[in-house]
Structure formats: C-alpha cells, structure tokens
N, C-alpha and C positions, 0 to 999 in steps of 0.2 A: 179780311186782310186789307191793307191799304195799298192800292194799286192805281195805276192810270188806266188807259184804254187796254182792254184785253188783248194780249199778244201771245202767240204760241211759244212754247219753249223751243229755242233753236236746236236743230238736230246736229249741228257740227260740234266737235269737241273743242273745249277751251284749253288754252295752255295751262291754266290753273283753275281748279274748282274744288271747294271743300268747306269744312266747318272750322271756325276758330272760337274757342270759349274764352271769354273775358272773366277772370276770377280775381279774388282778392278779399281782404278783410273789409268790413263796412267803412264807407265814407272815404275811399281812396280815389274816387272819381271814375269808376267803371262806366256808369251811365252817361256821364258827360263825355267820356271818350268815345262811346258808341255813337252818340248824337253828332259829335264832331266829324267822325269818319263818314257818316251818312249825309251830312250836311242838312239834316233836319231832325226835329225832336220826335223820337220814337219812345225812348225810355225816360220816365220822369226823374228828376234830380233835385235834391234839396240839400242843405247843409247838415241835415240830421242823418245819423247812421241808420242803416237798414231800411232806407227808403224803398229800394227794390225788393220785391217779395216773390217774383216769378222769373222763370226763364223767358227771355224776350229775344226773338230773332231780329237781327238787322241785316238786310241783304244788300250788298254793294256789287253791282254788276258793271264791268267795263267791256271794252271790245274784245279782250282776250282772257278775262278772268271773272269768276263769280265767287266772292267770299261771303259766307254765311256766318256773321258774328253772333254769338250767343252771350247776351248780357245775363249775369247770374246774381242772386242775392249775395250779400257779403257773408263770408264764412266767419263764424265766431265760436269760441270755446265755451264750455260750461252751460250749454243750453238747457232750459228747464221746461218752458212752455211748448205746447204742441206746435204753434206757428213758427217758433224758432227752429224746432227740429225739422219742420217742413222746409224752411228756407235752406238750412244746411244740406238736406237731402237734394234739393233742387240744384245746388251748386256742385256737390260732390258727384252726383249721378252722371253728370255730363262729361267728366274728365276722360273717361275711357272711350267716349263715342265721338270724339272730334279729331281733326288732323293736326291742329295746333292749339296750344294753351298760351294765352296772353295773361301773364301773372302781373297784376298791377300793385305797386306799393306807393306810399305817400312820401315823396321827397327823400330826405335823409333819415327818415324815422323807421327803423327796422324794429318791429315789436314781437312779442311772444306769439301773437296771432299770425303774424307773417311767417314765423318759424314753424308754427303749427301747420300752415298750409303747405309750406315747402316740404315738411315731413310727409304729408299726404301725397305729394307729387313724386316722392322717391321711388315708389313701386310702379309708376306709370311710364310707359315707354314713349308716349307722345312728346314731341319736341316742345320745349318751353321757352318762350320769349319773356324775359323779365323787363317790365316797363317801369321806369322811375318817373312817376307823374308829379305834377305841380312844381316843375323846375323854375317856373316863373316866380315862385316864392323864395328861392334860394338867393339871397343877397350876395354872398361871396361865391362867385362861379368858379373860383380856383379850387374849391373843395370838392367840386363835382367829379372831376376825373379821377382823383385818388379814391373817392367813394365808389365809383363804378368799378375800378380795379379790385377793391376790397370785396365788394358784394358779389362779383362775378366768380369768386372762389368758393362761394357757398354751395354751388351746384354746377352741373354741366349745362348751362343754359345755351340754347341755340344762338341767342343774341341778348345783349343788354342795351335797351334804347331809352334814353332820357327824353321825356316829352312834356309839353304842357297841353292837356286836353282843353283847358280854358281858352287859350289863345291860338292853338293849332300848331305850335312849334314842334317840329320833328314828327308830326303825326303821319305825314306822307311817307317818311322813312320807315315808320313802323309798319304802315300798310304794305310797303314793298317787301319788308322782312317777312311778314305774314304770308303774302302771296307766293313767294318763291318756295315756301315749304309745303304748298298744297299739291296734290296730284293732278294729273290730267284727267278730264272727264266731261260728261255732258252737263249742261246747266241743270241745277236742281229746282229752280223756280223760274217763272216768266221773267224776262229781262227788265220789266218795269215794276216788279213787285219789290216793296221796301221792307215788309215785315209779314210775319205769319199771324199777327194779332189783329183782331177785328176792331172796327171803329167803336164798337160797343165797349170793348175792353179798354181802349184808350180813353174813352170818355170817363170811365170809373177811375182810371189812373190820374187823369188831370184833376179831378175833384180831390182825390186823396193827396195829390201834391200840394194843392192849395191848403188843405187842412193841416198837413205836416208843416208847411211854411208859417202858418198863422197861430198854431197852438204850441205851447211851451211844455217843457218837461216830458213826462211819460205818456200824456194823453194820446199823442199820435199813434202810439203803438197799441192802443186799446180800441182802435176803430178800423172799420173797413167800409168799402162802398160797394153797393149792389145796384145795377141798372135794372129797373123794372119795366121801362118803356123806352124804345128807340125806334122812331118811325119818321118818315118823311112825308109831309103833307103840304101841298101848295108851296113847294121849294123851302119849307121850313122844317128843320130837324126838331122833333119834339122828344125831349129826353126827361124821364122821371127817374130820380135816383134816391136810394135809401142809404143813409149813413148810419151804420150800426155801431153802438158803443156798448160797454159792459155794465155801466151803472147809471142811475138816474142823475147823479150829480154831474156826470160827464156830459149828459144830454144838455143840461142847462149851460154848461161852458161852451159847447159847440154852437148853440143857438145864439148865445150872447145877449146882452141887454137889449130888450125890445127887438130881438132878431137881427141885430146889426151885424154880428160876426158872420152869421150864416148868409146874409145878404151879400157881404163883401166876398166870401168864398165863392158864392154862386156867380157873381158878376165876373170875377177874374177867371173862373173855370170856363164860363161861357165864351169869353173873348178868345181864350186859347183854343177852344173847340171850333169856333168859327174860322179861325186861322188854319187849323189842322184839317177840317173837313170841307172848307170852301163853301160854306152854306150858312144862312141864318140859323140860329139855335134858340129854342125856347126851352129853358131849363128850369125844372122844379126840383127842390131838395126837401127831404124829410129826414128827421133824426129819430131813431128808435133804439130801444134797449134790447140787447140779447145777452143775458148774463153768461159770462165765461166763454164766449165764442172762441177766443184766441187759444184756449187750452182744451178744446173739445174737438176730437178728430172728426166726429160726425158733422158738427157745425162747420168746420173748415171745408169739408167736402161739399157741403150744400152751398157754400159761398165760393166755390171754384178753386180752392187751394190744393186739392188732391188731384193732380192731373195725370 
C-alpha cells in the first residue's frame, strides 16, 4: 500500500465515511477522475479504451470524512475473451457493495454501452450520481443545460454533475455530492493511506501504461506485465519486470528495432516510478511469449487477474 508515516486509525466517528464506485464504459475518464480527486496518480490512464483492468482503491481523507473511491474497468458488451469477462466481473461485482455509485459518461455522447450500464443499475438500490465528463470539449456550452435536463429523465439519479476531470472543473462539487450520501462511521483506513495497492502493483501498471501509449492497434490488449523482483538496496529500488505477449511477432514489436522501443518504455516508466516512490530506480525489462494468456483462466489467475 502507498502510505506516508504509519498512523493509527482514529477512533472518533467521522461525519461521512464509506465507499464510492466509479463506473462507466471504457475511455470515459474514470481513472483521470480518480487521480484528479486524489491529487496524485494512482490509476494509470491512456487514450486507449480498457486501460484499467483491476479494481483500484483511492482513499481521500479530510478532517470530517473518508471516501474510498473504487476505480473499475470499463464495462462493455459482447465480451468473448477471458480477460474481458474478468474486467466486466470486476466492475459489476462492486455495485452492490458500495454506498454510492459514480456513473461516468463522455460528454454529450450517450451510447448503447451507457444504456447497458444504466440497465444494470436499475435493480440496484444504491444511489447513483451521473457524471457528465469532458465538458471542456463541449464548444457550445448552451447545449449543456438542456442535455442535463434530458439525460436526468433516464433514471432517478441522486444528482447529475457535469465535470472536466482533465482540468478539475466542478470536481469539488462532485466530491461534495458523493460525501453527503455517505453514512457516519469509523475510518476504514489510516488517515495517510492513499490506496490499497502495493508499490509492486503500481510499478507493473506504470510499465503497462507506457506500453499502451507507445503501441498501436490491438497489441496493447495482448500483453501484461509481471514484476519478478522488487527490492531496495543502498537506497536504490531494483525492479525486474516481465512483459508477457501472446505471439513471437508481438515480442519483436515490443522490443523494437535494436531494442529502441523497449528502452524508451523503460526510461519513461522508470522516471514515473522515481517520482511515485521517491527513490532512485534501476529497472530491467524482458519480453516473453505466453500463448493465449488473455483467454486462459488459469494463466490469468497466475498473473494476478483473479482476485
């Protein structure tokens, strides 16, 4: 877990304390929203859909509240591969176990997948806040208010909040809306803890983020990252990582001509790690083939996808 100095959980009740799931179809800005709320990067984000593959907790603690946000993989229909089924389960399974659902959509674009998610929410009693993200991209702001009124009729949303996760517009208003829907209770985590995920997990995600950013078409969805070594020696973090792909041809693409692409990915991932961990990092990357890992339940479990 990423924390500062160890501090005990406070024994006084907070005015508001609980869980809020951030859900939505792929590429609507869920991870960007979580990072904006926390003020630091916990969940990786790229322009490619389905970047997030796991549930990731982001914990925001203030003087009178603790909100545990759960970033989830993008929900999508017609899934065929095992990894896609895993991501859908990771998103759907949390819906009944939280105090608030933050349903994120992309600007003025309501799609069939948005409707699919809304139908999933109809049987759930948890209050839902609809978030219209990416309002910074709406050139004609006069169309926004009529759109909010129109979309609010689709369901009994607790609130409809237009935001820009990218520049932070109205994000504080969203946080206020989420917080007031939470019950009173004792803090669930130490006040300085930011996430439930380990630095080892974050290291793998930062590598995968760089891979997704630098690789085109479908290849990013055919690879995953496994950390083999994560140790601190002489104030230097030594990290060895395996990049798994499904075919030999993909291995050559990831490595690049004379290893240039792999070197670029390693350099950029290392810089992000040093910033996140506050330590010098020595990073080594290898690329190996594991045929069909993304459609093999056993392989997914061994790679940490079945939690």
